[in-house]
C-alpha positions, 0 to 999 in steps of 0.5 A: 500500500505504501508503494502505491501511495508513492506512485500516486504522489509522483503522478500527482506531482507530474500534474503540478509541473504541467501548467508551470511550463505551458504559459511561458511556452505559449506566451510568444503566440499569445501576446502576438495574437492578442496584440499585447506588450511582451511584459503583460505576461507579468500580470498573469504570472504575478497573480498566479504566484501571489496565489501560490504564496498565500497557499504556501503560507497556509499549507501547514494549517490546511494540512492540520485541519483537512489532512494531506489527501484532501488538500491535494485532491481539492488543489489538483481540481483547482488547477484543472479548472484553471487550465480549462479556463485558459483554454477558453480565454480570449483576452488578458482579463480572462487569463488573469482571472484563471491564474488565481485558482491555478496559483492557489492549487499549485502552491498547496500541492507543492508544499504539502507533498514536499513536506510529506515526502521529506518527513516520511521518505528518503532523499531518493524519493524527494529527488524522484518527486521533483523528477516527476515535476520535471516530467510534467514541465517537459511534457507540456511544452513538447505537446504545446509545440505541436499545437503551436505548429498547427496555426499557433493553436495555443488554446488547443494545447491547453485543452489537451493538458486539461484532459490530463489534469482532469484524470489526475483530479479523479485519481486524487479523490479516488485515492483518498482511502489509500492515504488513510491506510498508510501509517506514515500520515499519522506519524506526520500529523503527530509530529507537525507543529505550526510555528510563526514566521518570526520564530523560523527567521530567528534561525541562522541556517533558515535565513541562508537556506531561504536565500538559496531557494530565492536565487535558485528559483530565480534561475528556474523561473526566468528560464521557464517563463522567458526561455522561449521568448529569449530563443525567439527574440535573441536567437531568431527562432520561430515560436514553434521551434523555440517551444521544441528547443526549450523542452531541452531545458525541462528535460535537463531538469528532469534528468538532473533530478533523476540522476540525483535520486540515483546517486544521493545514497552514495553522494551527500545532498550538499555535494550534489548541490555544489556540483549542480551550481558549478554546472549552472555557472558553465551553462549560463556562460554558454547562453551568451553564444549567438548560436542557438544550438549552443544557447539551447545546450546551455539551457539544458545544462542549467536545468541539469545543474539547477534541477537537483538544488530544490529537492536536496535542499528540501530533504535537508530541511528536517535535518537542519530544522528538526522534524517537528517544525519542518512542515512550517518551514517548508511552507515558508520556503515555498512562499519565498520560492514563489516570491522569487518565481513571482518577482524574477520574471516580472523584473526580467520582463520589465528589463527585457522590454527596455533592453531586449531579451539579450540581457537574459544571460546577465540576469542569470549570472546575478541570480547565480552569484546570490545562490552561490554565496548563500550556499557557502554560508549555509555550508558553514552554518550546517557544520554547527548544526546537529542532524536530527534525522538521516534517511 
């Protein structure tokens, strides 16, 4: 029964990744069709990530009140409704309206499942969980590229992904009895404490960890939201060709997390994080190239190196923070991550409208420096932190 639950969790997390890459991939076709300024995507993504921040901060309390399975099922249903709404949208107002339930649902799924797996399973499972997310964000732009090739039918791409999300919603509701039969859930709920943000921020390693999440998510979110537009405007690709090429970024993320899940039992999560960041640095340098193939390879390597950072940091949360307050901290780290995912694409969009998308690589270098410095600080602090759990 426990194995079945792990499979259900992984499949649900695939659904979390699907909407995250759809909008960024479709945006070059959307803003052209609707005759919008390129920066208007900020309104849609801004509202979506505002919703994720709210649900992230409330995730510990919602789980305490409703339980993990019901929160996951309801949240998955919200994302399905939102994706269907996007498929019916004909103006920026409708896109903004449906971005709200999309954000609320995604934030809850992300934090609740991260907390559950980090508390009850091994580092391998946390990496495979995020690898599942990579499958979702890789699948959706690949399918969207076919829709875009067919007369730029981005709405058709959203309709296709809605059917998948609808099936996931049914699975989540039907699987609630499975959750109730798994003993880990009872242990999780007994150990969880809801603590204040101010209490968490008094812990030094918590502060440095949050900055790592902020920087790493800045790198990821700008690739996710603006990668296709960067390839179109700065490398000269057509929207459908860019959608195909940006798939390699998501593929890199998926492979990075898969490899991390395989080797994490032999190599410490902290080592994987450091090596991943070194790969990211090399990859960003490659995106400066005028050759779109080299730049696309750079995007692939960014995904490969940056992909394992989030899951390995999540696995370290109970180690650094303690099991009793880790769910509250995972909610906070989710909120900080989504703040970065909200602010970074908006900031880049404003800069891109003024200086063109050629600043993509410079922006990513700045985000990398923030992440690398914070990682160095965290590693020093962790030497003074007594591990509370090892899995």
